[in-house]
C-alpha positions in Angstrom: 18.9 -23.1 13.5 18.6 -20.2 11.1 16.1 -17.6 12.3 13.7 -16.3 9.6 14.2 -12.8 8.4 11.3 -10.4 7.5 10.8 -10.8 3.8 9.0 -7.5 3.6 12.3 -5.9 4.6 14.2 -7.6 1.7 14.8 -5.1 -1.1 13.6 -6.5 -4.4 12.4 -5.5 -7.9 9.0 -6.3 -9.3 9.2 -6.9 -13.1 6.0 -8.7 -14.0 2.9 -6.7 -13.0 0.0 -5.8 -15.4 -1.6 -2.4 -15.1 -5.2 -3.4 -14.7 -4.4 -6.5 -12.7 -2.5 -4.4 -10.2 -5.7 -2.8 -8.9 -6.7 -3.4 -5.3 -9.8 -5.5 -4.9 -11.3 -2.9 -2.6 -10.7 -0.3 -5.3 -12.5 -2.4 -7.9 -15.5 -2.8 -5.6 -15.6 1.0 -4.8 -15.2 2.1 -8.4 -17.7 -0.4 -9.7 -20.3 0.9 -7.2 -19.6 4.5 -8.3 -19.8 3.7 -12.0 -22.8 1.4 -11.7 -20.8 -1.5 -13.1 -22.3 -4.9 -12.2 -19.6 -7.3 -11.0 -20.0 -11.0 -11.2 -19.9 -13.1 -8.0 -16.3 -14.2 -8.9 -15.2 -10.6 -8.4 -17.2 -9.9 -5.2 -18.1 -12.6 -2.6 -16.3 -15.4 -4.4 -13.1 -13.5 -4.8 -10.4 -14.4 -5.7 -12.0 -16.3 -8.6 -11.4 -19.9 -9.2 -9.7 -20.0 -12.6 -8.3 -22.5 -14.9 -7.0 -21.2 -18.2 -5.4 -24.3 -19.6 -8.4 -24.8 -22.0 -9.9 -22.1 -24.3 -13.1 -21.7 -22.3 -11.1 -21.1 -19.1 -8.9 -18.5 -20.7 -12.0 -16.8 -22.1 -13.5 -16.6 -18.6 -10.2 -15.1 -17.3 -10.2 -12.5 -20.0 -13.9 -11.6 -19.4 -13.2 -11.0 -15.7 -10.2 -8.9 -16.7 -12.2 -6.8 -19.2 -14.9 -6.2 -16.6 -12.3 -4.9 -14.2 -10.8 -2.7 -16.8 -14.2 -1.1 -17.5 -14.3 0.6 -14.0 -11.2 2.7 -14.9 -13.1 5.4 -16.7 -11.5 8.7 -15.7 -7.9 10.0 -15.6 -8.1 10.2 -11.8 -8.8 6.5 -11.7 -5.5 5.9 -13.4 -3.7 8.1 -10.9 -5.3 6.3 -8.1 -4.5 2.9 -9.4 -0.8 3.7 -9.8 -0.6 5.5 -6.4 -2.0 2.5 -4.6 0.2 0.1 -6.6 3.2 2.1 -5.6 2.2 2.1 -1.9 1.6 -1.7 -2.1 5.1 -2.2 -3.6 6.7 -0.2 -0.8 4.8 -2.2 1.9 6.3 -5.4 0.4 9.9 -4.2 0.2 9.8 -3.6 -3.6 12.0 -0.8 -4.5 11.7 -0.8 -8.3 8.6 -1.6 -10.4 8.2 -2.2 -14.1 4.5 -2.2 -14.8 3.2 -3.5 -18.1 0.5 -1.5 -20.0 -1.3 -2.0 -23.2 -2.6 1.5 -24.1 -5.0 0.0 -26.7 -7.4 -1.2 -23.9 -7.9 2.4 -22.8 -7.3 4.5 -25.9 -11.0 4.9 -26.6 -11.7 6.6 -23.3 -8.5 8.6 -22.9 -8.1 10.3 -26.2 -6.1 7.8 -28.2 -2.9 5.8 -27.9 -0.5 8.6 -27.3 -2.7 10.5 -24.8 -3.3 7.3 -22.9 0.4 6.4 -22.6 1.2 10.0 -21.6 -1.4 9.8 -18.9 -0.1 6.6 -17.6 3.5 7.8 -17.7 2.6 10.9 -15.7 0.6 8.9 -13.2 3.6 6.5 -12.8 6.0 9.5 -12.2 3.7 11.0 -9.6 3.2 7.7 -7.9 6.9 7.1 -7.9 7.7 10.4 -6.3 4.9 10.1 -3.7 5.7 6.6 -2.6 9.4 6.6 -3.0 9.7 3.6 -5.3 11.2 3.6 -8.8 8.5 3.0 -11.5 9.1 2.4 -15.2 6.6 1.4 -17.9 6.7 -1.5 -20.3 4.4 -1.1 -23.4 2.9 -4.5 -24.3 1.2 -5.6 -27.4 -1.6 -8.2 -27.5 -0.7 -11.4 -29.3 -4.4 -12.1 -30.1 -4.4 -8.9 -32.3 -2.8 -8.3 -35.7 1.0 -7.9 -35.8 0.5 -4.5 -37.4 -1.1 -3.3 -34.2 2.0 -4.4 -32.4 4.1 -2.4 -34.8 2.1 0.7 -34.0 2.6 0.2 -30.3 6.3 -0.5 -30.8 6.7 2.8 -32.6 4.8 4.6 -29.8 7.0 2.9 -27.2 10.1 3.9 -29.1 9.0 7.6 -29.0 9.0 7.4 -25.2 12.2 5.4 -24.8 14.2 7.2 -22.0 11.1 9.1 -21.0 9.6 6.4 -18.7 9.2 3.6 -21.1 11.9 0.9 -20.7 10.6 -2.2 -22.6 8.3 -3.7 -25.1 6.2 -6.8 -24.3 3.8 -9.3 -25.8 1.0 -10.7 -23.6 -2.2 -12.7 -23.7 -2.8 -16.3 -24.8 0.4 -17.5 -26.5 -1.7 -20.3 -28.1 -3.3 -17.7 -30.3 -0.3 -15.9 -31.7 3.2 -17.1 -32.5 6.0 -15.0 -31.2 7.7 -15.0 -34.6 4.8 -13.2 -36.1 5.7 -10.1 -34.0 9.4 -10.0 -34.8 9.1 -6.7 -36.8 7.5 -4.9 -33.8 10.3 -6.1 -31.6 13.0 -5.0 -34.0 11.5 -1.5 -33.8 11.6 -1.6 -30.0 15.1 -3.0 -29.9 16.4 -0.3 -32.3 15.1 2.3 -29.8 17.1 0.7 -27.0 14.0 -0.9 -25.3 14.2 -4.3 -23.6 12.3 -7.1 -25.3 10.2 -8.8 -22.6 7.6 -11.1 -24.3 5.5 -13.7 -22.5 6.3 -17.3 -23.2 6.4 -20.7 -21.7 3.2 -20.3 -19.7 0.4 -22.0 -21.6 2.8 -23.6 -24.2 6.0 -25.5 -23.6 9.7 -24.9 -23.9 9.5 -24.3 -27.7 7.5 -21.1 -26.9 10.3 -19.8 -24.7 12.9 -20.7 -27.4 10.9 -18.8 -30.0 10.9 -15.7 -27.8 14.7 -15.9 -27.5 15.4 -16.8 -31.1 12.9 -14.7 -33.0 12.3 -11.8 -30.7 15.8 -11.5 -29.1 14.2 -11.5 -25.6 16.1 -9.9 -22.8 13.7 -11.4 -20.3 10.8 -13.9 -20.7 7.5 -13.3 -19.0 6.8 -16.5 -17.0 9.1 -18.9 -18.9 8.6 -21.7 -16.4 8.1 -24.3 -19.2 11.7 -23.9 -20.1 12.2 -26.4 -17.3 11.0 -29.1 -19.7 14.2 -28.7 -21.8 17.7 -28.9 -20.2 19.4 -27.5 -23.3 17.2 -24.4 -23.2 17.9 -23.9 -19.5 21.6 -23.9 -20.4 21.0 -21.3 -23.1 19.0 -19.1 -20.7 21.7 -19.4 -18.0 24.6 -18.8 -20.4 23.0 -15.6 -21.8 21.5 -14.6 -18.4 18.0 -14.2 -19.8 15.7 -13.8 -16.8 12.4 -15.6 -16.4 9.7 -13.5 -14.7 8.3 -16.3 -12.7 4.8 -15.8 -11.1 4.3 -18.9 -9.0 0.8 -18.1 -7.6 -0.5 -17.0 -11.0 0.8 -20.3 -12.4 -1.2 -22.2 -9.8 -4.3 -20.0 -10.2 -4.5 -20.6 -13.9 -3.8 -24.3 -13.7 -0.4 -24.1 -15.4 1.0 -25.7 -12.3 -1.1 -28.2 -10.3 0.3 -27.0 -6.9 2.7 -24.5 -5.5 5.2 -27.3 -5.0 5.1 -28.1 -8.7 6.2 -24.7 -9.9 9.8 -25.4 -11.2 11.5 -22.5 -9.4 14.1 -24.7 -7.9 15.0 -26.3 -11.3 15.4 -22.9 -12.9 17.4 -21.6 -10.0 19.8 -24.5 -9.8 20.3 -24.4 -13.5 21.6 -20.8 -13.2 18.6 -19.1 -14.9 18.0 -15.7 -13.4 14.6 -15.4 -11.8 12.5 -12.3 -11.1 9.4 -13.1 -9.1 6.2 -11.3 -10.2 2.6 -11.2 -9.1 1.2 -10.9 -12.7 -2.4 -9.9 -11.8 -3.0 -9.7 -8.1 -6.6 -8.5 -8.7 -7.5 -11.9 -10.1 -5.1 -14.2 -8.2 -5.4 -12.6 -4.7 -1.6 -12.4 -4.1 0.9 -9.6 -4.6 4.7 -9.9 -4.7 5.5 -10.8 -1.1 3.6 -14.1 -1.1 5.8 -15.3 -4.1 8.8 -14.9 -1.9 7.0 -16.5 1.1 6.2 -19.5 -1.1 9.8 -19.9 -2.1 11.0 -20.0 1.5 8.0 -21.7 3.2 6.9 -24.2 0.5 9.8 -24.7 -1.9 12.5 -24.8 0.8 14.7 -21.9 -0.3 17.1 -20.8 2.5 17.4 -17.1 3.3 20.7 -16.9 1.4 18.9 -18.3 -1.7 15.9 -16.0 -1.2 18.4 -13.1 -1.1 19.9 -14.3 -4.4 16.4 -14.3 -5.9 16.0 -10.7 -4.9 19.5 -9.9 -6.3 18.5 -11.5 -9.6 15.3 -9.4 -9.8 17.4 -6.2 -9.3 20.1 -7.2 -11.8 17.5 -8.1 -14.4 15.7 -4.7 -14.0 16.3 -1.5 -15.9 17.0 0.5 -12.7 20.0 2.8 -12.9 23.3 1.1 -12.1 23.9 3.3 -9.1 20.5 2.3 -7.6 21.1 -1.4 -8.4 24.4 -1.1 -6.5 22.7 0.5 -3.5 19.9 -2.1 -3.4 22.4 -5.0 -3.7 24.3 -3.6 -0.7 21.0 -3.4 1.3 20.3 -7.1 0.5 23.7 -8.0 1.9 22.8 -6.1 5.1 19.5 -7.9 5.2 21.2 -11.2 5.1 23.7 -10.4 7.9 21.0 -9.1 10.3 18.6 -11.8 11.4 15.7 -10.8 13.6 
């Protein structure tokens, strides 16, 4: 019988984590008390909140909780603290490379504008990376509920910092309220600067949402992407082009996108040859970071250790980590697989 290996010792990359949503729950409570911010019960004694975002009212509640959490990050030192703690949490779970997604618009009013906000976050990421010993890169994300012109502004900003900490350009929030194709100009700006295109798709809408990200935005990876499982031809395309899906199983369950952990179609994507990079999405609201996603794959979805190791390899191959570092991590995964407890 195969002996289970420690999943926190498995080297992996984390490619789907939002800045605000990465905050520790204990940090939220502490900063809210310091700032005099009243937190609803869902963020205190009833945490993690019971969410269901498959209808408009449910998504509005999710966003409201997110905005309240964002409001406690009022000073530059809060940004440094958040990223330092996020980096420490990554290391504890065996994550060796993190690509964290940031929308500077949500903080520009308190940190001196878009450019100053991004520079603050890049500096905080660099310090956290050095302190914790984990690679950290930044993805600038536009909000699809705002005007596409806002996205172009962010894409130009991201392009200015390509190669200086920014590695990709994303598109987040409720995909029912903004078609991917409306943001194609912003993504062209980002791609010309050499940034990865990593829009969200296939979470609250079906396979067509994923296809639109691929066809209209030239996506290199798709945030979530699980609804691609509804279309076998699309799965073939993703596999042929090795376009990774940043699958966040416990987020899918938490938002009602999947009815249960067993129903998240990780196995179908994996068997179809679609690269998968597990992500935690927003641990602050879902109560689970990266490691539980891997535990779910093994303990609930029946992935053997060799398959779990391949999931970790796929996350690393799909990242923007330097090739030499990727090679090092892939070698460490091989070692993990040959050394059972």
